[in-house]
C-alpha positions as MATLAB code, in Angstrom:
seq = 'XXXXXXXXXXXXXXXXXXXXXXXXXXXXXXXXXXXXXXXXXXXXXXXXXXXXXXXXXXXXXXXXXXXXXXXXXXXXXXXXXXXXXXXXXXXXXXXXXXXXXXXXXXXXXXXXXXXXXXXXXXXXXXXXXXXXXXXXXXXXXXXXXXXXXXXXXXXXXXXXXXXXXXXXXXXXXXXXXXXXXXXXXXXXXXXXXXXXXXXXXXXXXXXXXXXX';
ca = [
     114.618   10.800   51.524;
     116.671    8.034   49.947;
     118.063    6.117   52.955;
     118.713    6.858   56.591;
     119.625    5.284   59.681;
     115.984    5.839   60.866;
     113.697    4.993   57.919;
     115.751    2.348   56.172;
     116.719    2.191   52.683;
     113.479    2.552   50.958;
     112.197    5.614   52.486;
     111.610    8.660   50.231;
     110.513   12.213   51.226;
     111.805   15.510   52.461;
     112.148   14.930   55.967;
     115.065   15.271   58.114;
     116.478   12.384   59.917;
     116.217   12.849   63.701;
     116.809    9.889   65.964;
     115.214   10.562   69.264;
     117.212    7.773   71.166;
     120.112    9.888   72.853;
     123.063    8.887   75.015;
     122.329    8.580   78.708;
     124.260   10.838   81.234;
     125.343    7.530   83.089;
     127.114    4.881   81.405;
     124.587    1.836   81.003;
     124.558   -1.595   79.326;
     121.723   -3.844   78.722;
     121.634   -7.339   77.283;
     118.854   -9.587   76.576;
     117.866  -13.011   75.077;
     114.590  -13.982   73.542;
     113.184  -17.263   72.401;
     109.866  -17.706   70.654;
     107.944  -20.077   68.202;
     109.043  -21.079   64.833;
     112.816  -21.473   66.136;
     112.927  -17.464   66.937;
     116.040  -16.861   69.010;
     117.460  -13.173   69.426;
     120.285  -11.733   71.346;
     120.822   -7.937   71.987;
     123.263   -5.916   73.618;
     123.416   -2.030   73.868;
     125.540    0.391   75.571;
     124.940    4.130   76.191;
     126.795    6.915   78.138;
     128.385   10.220   78.204;
     131.750   11.490   79.417;
     132.115   15.280   79.149;
     130.742   16.590   76.181;
     130.814   13.062   74.217;
     128.189   10.616   74.342;
     127.391    7.385   72.527;
     124.932    4.762   71.927;
     126.190    1.348   70.802;
     123.977   -1.754   69.913;
     124.138   -5.319   68.391;
     121.149   -7.280   67.818;
     121.233  -10.779   66.222;
     117.744  -12.402   65.286;
     117.462  -15.985   63.706;
     114.214  -18.105   63.026;
     113.673  -21.282   61.116;
     110.057  -20.082   60.150;
     108.691  -23.523   58.783;
     104.929  -22.806   59.015;
     102.451  -25.729   58.923;
      99.487  -25.190   56.496;
      96.540  -27.132   55.317;
      94.457  -27.252   52.087;
      91.227  -28.661   53.044;
      89.765  -28.628   49.185;
      92.812  -30.825   48.176;
      92.705  -32.820   51.428;
      96.557  -31.942   51.872;
      98.860  -30.494   54.596;
     102.241  -29.762   54.921;
     105.148  -27.423   55.964;
     106.292  -24.476   54.203;
     109.940  -24.254   54.238;
     112.968  -22.296   53.172;
     111.217  -19.287   54.902;
     114.519  -18.832   57.567;
     116.013  -15.732   58.213;
     119.470  -14.483   60.030;
     119.798  -11.002   60.872;
     122.646   -9.182   62.194;
     122.355   -5.444   63.321;
     125.096   -3.248   64.457;
     124.399    0.510   65.268;
     126.718    3.264   66.459;
     125.828    6.856   67.518;
     128.171    9.399   68.441;
     127.288   12.951   69.767;
     129.360   15.806   70.725;
     128.406   18.943   72.183;
     130.158   21.895   70.556;
     129.342   24.655   73.028;
     126.014   25.427   74.431;
     124.356   25.996   71.091;
     125.733   23.249   68.855;
     125.806   19.527   68.621;
     127.416   17.141   66.012;
     125.875   13.618   65.824;
     127.386   10.833   63.822;
     124.921    7.621   63.162;
     126.141    4.559   61.529;
     124.145    1.312   60.998;
     124.894   -1.827   59.245;
     122.261   -4.438   58.650;
     123.203   -7.839   57.324;
     120.258  -10.140   56.015;
     120.310  -13.939   54.930;
     116.951  -15.405   54.389;
     115.225  -17.975   52.495;
     112.740  -17.129   49.772;
     109.780  -19.524   49.887;
     107.442  -20.098   46.837;
     104.602  -22.308   46.394;
     104.104  -25.660   47.728;
     103.687  -28.762   45.747;
      99.911  -30.167   46.111;
      99.253  -33.621   44.893;
      96.987  -33.599   41.628;
      97.554  -29.666   41.090;
     100.206  -28.067   39.119;
     102.685  -26.063   41.457;
     106.374  -26.026   41.998;
     108.687  -25.588   44.853;
     111.398  -22.946   45.492;
     112.836  -24.735   48.379;
     116.552  -23.456   48.079;
     116.296  -19.847   46.847;
     118.369  -17.277   48.800;
     118.500  -13.624   49.342;
     121.355  -11.604   50.778;
     121.331   -8.038   51.797;
     124.214   -5.806   53.215;
     123.348   -2.162   54.048;
     125.512    0.485   55.494;
     123.748    3.733   56.364;
     125.521    6.930   57.726;
     124.403   10.210   58.836;
     126.430   13.080   60.072;
     123.916   15.803   61.517;
     124.689   19.165   62.852;
     122.003   20.966   65.139;
     122.658   24.649   65.854;
     120.280   27.010   68.148;
     119.807   30.139   66.811;
     118.134   33.338   68.220;
     116.982   33.061   71.783;
     118.234   29.266   71.714;
     114.760   27.694   72.207;
     112.794   29.196   69.359;
     115.089   28.705   66.507;
     116.829   25.468   65.429;
     118.950   25.064   62.226;
     119.691   21.371   61.074;
     122.134   20.197   58.573;
     122.650   16.734   57.432;
     124.710   15.020   55.060;
     124.212   10.903   54.425;
     125.812    8.058   52.496;
     123.925    4.794   52.177;
     125.330    1.670   50.506;
     123.150   -1.143   49.657;
     124.053   -4.440   48.117;
     121.471   -7.182   47.268;
     122.101  -10.802   45.760;
     119.405  -13.128   44.937;
     120.351  -16.871   44.344;
     117.901  -18.813   42.288;
     118.978  -22.320   42.918;
     116.592  -24.188   40.474;
     117.640  -25.699   37.136;
     118.845  -22.296   35.743;
     121.017  -21.569   38.685;
     120.706  -17.800   38.274;
     122.193  -15.153   40.373;
     121.151  -11.688   40.544;
     123.157   -8.744   41.914;
     122.133   -5.260   42.695;
     124.090   -2.307   44.161;
     122.761    1.193   45.170;
     124.821    3.982   46.503;
     123.106    7.172   47.590;
     124.563   10.460   48.994;
     122.647   13.526   50.034;
     122.276   16.832   51.723;
     119.602   18.043   53.643;
     119.044   21.351   55.724;
     116.032   22.533   57.844;
     115.148   25.697   59.593;
     112.483   25.254   62.584;
     111.397   28.797   63.835;
     108.782   29.033   66.692;
     107.744   32.742   66.123;
     104.619   32.464   68.571;
     103.483   30.098   71.344;
     101.256   28.087   69.050;
     102.833   28.613   65.708;
     106.072   27.251   64.197;
     107.358   27.782   60.428;
     109.625   24.828   59.147;
     111.302   25.223   55.908;
     114.597   23.674   54.052;
     115.659   21.629   51.182;
     116.937   18.389   50.160;
];
């Protein structure tokens, strides 16, 4: 599968994107803050609920870290700090689920992921040839969207039809801030359609087929 709100933009295969986290029956909100080594700080907030036949899951996550790792090279009698490995991630996700009667469900899932990260290179060791890339940057913006329709067929518990359409937009920019001051841009847009039918025709036998 080319992209999805579950497997990220590099996933390829013939699977249907099924996000297991679903809206809760009661409205709930959770928030958290995490601190760790190497300048890590993370903030998260999530809300989930259901009113009538409409449910939702909304979340935001921000992760930042300096990631300046100390290192040593005993053979060269040298030690230092590997810099320019910092990261800043902003992740926003929305999931809306609507019950269209007792047999049909329509789900819209959207994920935005923005990345700003340093790209460290080698370290300069006295007496050895090497170069530093202490200011190169990589920026990524991703918008991954799924629309999924589930329909129970037959007896309702033994046959499930799933149809999914998706649209993914991915933009990446790499800034090489050495003497050449080079910039590389890459954009990718993906659209897709998938269907899958799961039929449990015996207690321990299930047939699954579909197309992508």
